[in-house]
C-alpha positions in Angstrom: 82.2 2.2 62.3 84.6 -0.2 60.7 81.7 -2.1 59.1 80.3 1.1 57.7 83.7 2.1 56.3 84.2 -1.4 54.7 80.7 -1.2 53.2 81.3 2.3 51.7 84.7 1.1 50.3 82.9 -2.0 48.8 80.3 0.3 47.1 83.0 2.5 45.6 84.9 -0.5 44.3 81.7 -2.0 42.8 80.8 1.3 41.2 84.3 1.5 39.6 83.9 -2.1 38.3 80.4 -1.3 36.9 81.9 1.9 35.4 84.4 -0.3 33.5 81.7 -2.9 32.5 79.6 0.0 31.2 82.5 1.6 29.3 83.6 -1.7 27.7 80.0 -2.7 26.8 79.6 0.7 25.2 82.9 0.3 23.3 81.8 -3.2 22.1 78.4 -2.1 20.9 79.7 0.9 18.9 81.4 -1.0 16.0 78.6 -3.6 16.1 76.0 -0.8 15.6 78.1 0.7 12.7 78.4 -2.8 11.0 74.6 -3.2 11.4 74.2 0.0 9.4 76.6 -1.3 6.8 74.7 -4.6 6.4 71.4 -2.8 6.2 72.9 -0.4 3.6 74.0 -3.5 1.5 70.5 -5.0 1.8 69.1 -1.6 0.6 70.7 -2.2 -2.8 68.3 -5.1 -3.3 65.1 -3.4 -1.9 65.3 0.2 -3.3 65.7 3.6 -1.6 62.4 3.8 0.3 62.5 0.3 1.7 66.2 0.7 2.2 65.8 3.8 4.3 63.0 2.1 6.4 65.3 -1.0 6.9 68.2 1.2 7.9 66.0 3.0 10.4 64.6 -0.3 11.8 67.8 -2.1 12.3 69.5 1.1 13.4 66.9 1.3 16.1 67.3 -2.4 17.1 70.1 -1.4 19.5 67.9 1.1 21.4 64.9 -1.2 21.5 67.0 -4.1 22.8 68.5 -1.9 25.5 65.0 -0.7 26.4 63.6 -4.2 26.7 66.5 -5.2 29.1 66.0 -2.0 31.1 62.3 -2.7 31.4 63.1 -6.3 32.6 65.1 -4.6 35.4 62.2 -2.2 36.2 64.3 0.8 35.0 61.4 2.7 33.5 63.1 6.2 33.5 66.1 4.8 31.7 63.8 3.4 29.0 62.0 6.7 28.6 65.2 8.7 28.6 67.1 6.5 26.2 64.2 6.5 23.7 63.8 10.2 24.0 67.6 10.6 23.6 67.5 8.5 20.4 64.9 10.8 18.9 66.9 14.0 19.9 70.1 12.5 18.6 68.7 11.5 15.3 66.9 14.8 14.6 69.7 17.1 15.8 73.0 15.3 15.7 72.6 12.8 12.9 70.6 15.0 10.6 72.8 18.0 11.5 76.0 16.1 10.6 74.4 14.9 7.4 73.4 18.4 6.3 76.8 19.8 7.4 78.9 17.1 5.6 76.8 17.3 2.4 76.9 21.1 2.6 80.7 21.1 2.8 81.1 18.7 -0.1 78.6 20.7 -2.3 79.7 24.0 -1.0 78.5 26.1 -3.9 74.9 24.8 -4.1 72.0 23.9 -1.9 71.1 20.2 -1.7 67.5 19.3 -2.3 65.3 16.6 -0.9 61.6 15.5 -1.1 59.7 18.2 0.8 56.4 16.4 0.8 57.8 13.3 2.5 59.6 15.4 5.1 56.3 17.2 5.9 54.5 13.9 6.5 57.3 12.9 8.9 57.1 16.2 10.7 53.4 15.7 11.2 53.9 12.3 12.7 56.6 13.7 15.1 54.2 16.4 16.3 51.5 13.7 16.8 54.1 11.8 19.0 54.7 15.0 21.0 50.9 15.3 21.5 50.9 11.7 22.8 53.6 12.5 25.3 52.4 16.0 26.3 48.9 15.1 27.5 49.9 12.5 30.2 52.5 15.0 31.5 50.0 17.9 31.6 47.4 15.7 33.2 49.9 14.7 35.9 51.2 18.2 36.7 47.8 19.9 36.7 46.4 17.2 39.1 43.3 16.9 36.9 43.2 13.1 36.8 39.9 11.4 37.5 41.8 8.6 39.4 45.2 9.8 40.6 48.0 7.7 39.2 45.6 5.4 37.2 44.1 7.7 34.6 47.6 8.8 33.5 48.6 5.1 32.9 45.3 4.2 31.2 45.6 7.3 28.9 49.2 6.3 28.1 48.2 2.7 27.1 45.2 3.9 25.0 47.3 6.5 23.3 50.1 4.0 22.6 47.6 1.7 20.8 46.4 4.6 18.7 50.1 5.6 17.9 50.8 2.0 16.8 47.8 2.0 14.5 49.0 5.4 13.1 52.4 4.0 12.5 51.0 0.9 10.7 48.9 3.2 8.5 52.0 5.3 7.8 53.8 2.1 6.5 50.9 1.3 4.2 50.9 5.0 3.0 54.7 5.0 2.5 55.2 1.5 0.9 51.8 1.0 -0.9 49.3 3.7 -1.5 51.6 6.8 -1.9 55.0 5.3 -2.6 55.5 7.7 -5.5 55.6 10.5 -2.9 58.8 9.0 -1.6 60.7 8.9 -4.9 64.1 10.6 -4.4 64.3 14.1 -5.8 68.0 13.8 -6.7 69.8 10.5 -7.0 73.1 12.3 -7.2 74.8 9.6 -9.3 77.9 11.2 -10.7 79.7 10.0 -13.8 82.3 7.4 -13.0 80.8 6.5 -9.6 79.1 3.3 -10.9 81.7 1.2 -9.0 80.4 2.6 -5.7 76.8 1.6 -6.5 77.5 -2.2 -6.7 76.7 -4.2 -3.5 79.7 -5.7 -1.8 77.9 -8.7 -0.3 74.9 -10.8 -1.4 71.3 -10.3 -0.1 71.5 -13.5 2.0 74.9 -12.6 3.4 73.4 -9.2 4.5 70.5 -10.9 6.2 72.7 -13.4 8.0 75.0 -10.6 9.2 72.0 -8.6 10.5 70.9 -11.6 12.6 74.4 -12.2 14.0 75.0 -8.6 14.8 71.6 -8.1 16.5 72.2 -11.2 18.7 75.6 -9.8 19.8 74.2 -6.4 20.5 71.4 -8.1 22.6 74.1 -9.9 24.6 76.1 -6.8 25.4 73.0 -4.7 26.1 72.3 -6.8 29.2 75.7 -5.9 30.7 75.3 -2.3 29.6 71.9 -1.8 31.4 73.0 -3.6 34.6 76.0 -1.2 34.9 74.3 2.2 34.3 73.8 3.2 37.9 77.4 2.1 38.9 78.8 4.1 35.9 76.8 7.2 37.0 78.4 7.0 40.5 81.9 6.2 39.2 81.9 8.9 36.5 80.0 11.5 38.6 77.4 11.9 35.8 73.6 12.1 36.2 71.8 8.9 35.0 69.7 11.2 32.8 72.8 12.4 30.9 74.0 8.8 30.4 70.5 7.7 29.2 69.7 10.7 27.0 73.1 11.5 25.5 75.7 8.6 25.8 73.5 5.6 25.1 71.8 7.1 22.0 75.1 8.3 20.5 76.3 4.7 20.6 72.9 3.2 19.5 72.8 5.7 16.6 76.3 4.9 15.2 74.6 3.0 12.3 72.3 5.9 11.4 75.1 8.4 11.8 77.5 6.7 9.4 74.8 6.0 6.8 73.2 9.4 6.9 76.6 11.2 6.5 77.7 8.9 3.7 74.5 9.3 1.7 74.5 13.1 2.1 78.1 13.2 0.8 76.9 11.3 -2.3 74.1 13.9 -2.7 71.4 11.3 -1.8 69.8 13.5 0.8 66.4 11.7 0.6 68.0 8.5 1.9 69.8 10.5 4.6 66.5 12.0 5.6 64.8 8.6 5.5 67.5 7.3 7.9 67.6 10.3 10.4 64.0 11.6 10.4 62.6 8.1 9.6 64.4 6.7 12.6 63.0 9.4 14.9 59.5 8.8 13.5 59.9 5.1 14.1 61.1 5.5 17.7 58.4 8.0 18.6 55.5 6.3 16.9 56.5 2.7 17.3 59.4 2.3 19.8 57.9 4.3 22.7 54.3 2.9 22.3 55.7 -0.6 21.9 57.6 -0.3 25.2 54.4 0.9 26.9 52.6 -2.2 25.6 55.5 -4.5 26.6 55.5 -2.9 30.1 51.7 -3.5 30.3 52.3 -7.2 29.5 55.0 -7.4 32.1 52.8 -5.7 34.7 55.0 -2.5 34.8 53.6 1.0 34.9 55.6 2.2 31.9 53.7 5.3 30.7 54.0 8.3 28.3 54.6 10.8 31.1 58.2 11.7 30.2 58.1 14.6 32.7 57.9 18.3 31.8 61.6 18.9 31.1 62.0 16.0 28.7 58.7 16.6 26.9 59.4 20.4 26.5 62.9 19.5 25.0 61.3 17.1 22.5 58.6 19.7 21.6 61.1 22.4 20.9 63.3 20.0 18.9 60.5 18.9 16.7 59.5 22.5 16.0 63.2 23.5 15.1 63.6 20.5 12.8 60.2 21.1 11.1 61.2 24.7 10.3 64.5 23.5 8.9 62.7 21.0 6.6 59.9 23.1 5.3 61.9 24.6 2.3 63.1 21.2 1.0 66.7 22.4 0.8 69.8 22.0 3.0 73.2 23.5 3.4 76.2 23.4 5.8 74.8 26.3 7.9 71.5 24.4 8.6 73.6 21.4 9.6 75.8 23.5 11.9 72.7 25.0 13.6 71.2 21.6 14.3 74.6 20.3 15.8 74.8 23.4 18.0 71.2 22.9 19.2 72.2 19.3 20.2 75.1 20.7 22.2 72.7 22.9 24.1 70.4 19.9 24.8 73.4 17.8 25.9 74.6 20.6 28.3 71.0 20.9 29.7 70.8 17.2 30.6 74.3 17.3 32.1 73.0 19.8 34.8 69.5 18.2 35.0 68.7 15.9 37.9 65.6 13.8 38.0 63.6 14.7 41.1 63.2 11.8 43.5 59.4 11.9 43.0 59.9 10.5 39.5 62.2 7.6 40.4 61.1 4.2 38.9 57.6 3.3 40.0 57.1 0.1 41.8 55.7 -3.1 40.1 52.0 -3.3 40.1 50.6 -6.5 41.5 
């Protein structure tokens, strides 16, 4: 009995220690992610709006991808799936909502406009990503697989390769063949604001800072991932809530700061490039990339994100697609997106992963 008591005390102490490690790692990554956004924004002065938005999304997503790779190394497949899903939800609802709301408050008397054609292309890609995640989940829950457990994984790997091809084609479409489609509708340069448009650091300084910040985030991410389960016990929070809500809010600090800042300057196309572009990149590149990396590692990382998570993503993409179809934004649209995110966050706080979907064992 004494040994059992000592062991349970040791588990509690370890959980509290891991809770502190998680909290401090989270605290350390937040300013680094924000500075990553700043360095990317400075680099965007030398590359133009379209490439700048793409760079901002790419380096903004570096945090999530690094965390995902470390989680995969630890065999924490559900954490990878949920943190990537959370990043998409956070970008589409919270980041875009805050950008629309902030811009709408600054330009209270008018509706801000953005490039509707580019937004429609991104919405189409997001719906394609939902299709990629939906079929493995439906196949699993309807028990219609040819080879139980294997067909789902094979379909996920095939679909991931298709999604990577689609994303590569989208980059050619965006940066080469149809780059005129992505010209900003409204640059929003006000008189007397020229001093704000001058880069504060050189191109090479921005590149060096990006490399240093990415390395630091990578270092802290290993501690963060290792302490997730302990933090869940210490804080009495579901791992799903930590993975879907807390991790992406920190990881998206760069996108958050950039999207709000550009919206307040009436450069909504760049805000959209950061928020929706980031969601598109995670869904069409980040998730399939992790499936392929898992495949190389011999891990059964698949596209079956379970019904609750897949349904949440599907509804979110539909809501955002409806918001973007007019090509205009105001503070009320932003407020609706933020409130939708609060509903999602509350849902994951009361959602517990069934034991049947715990991390799958390594394949030989």
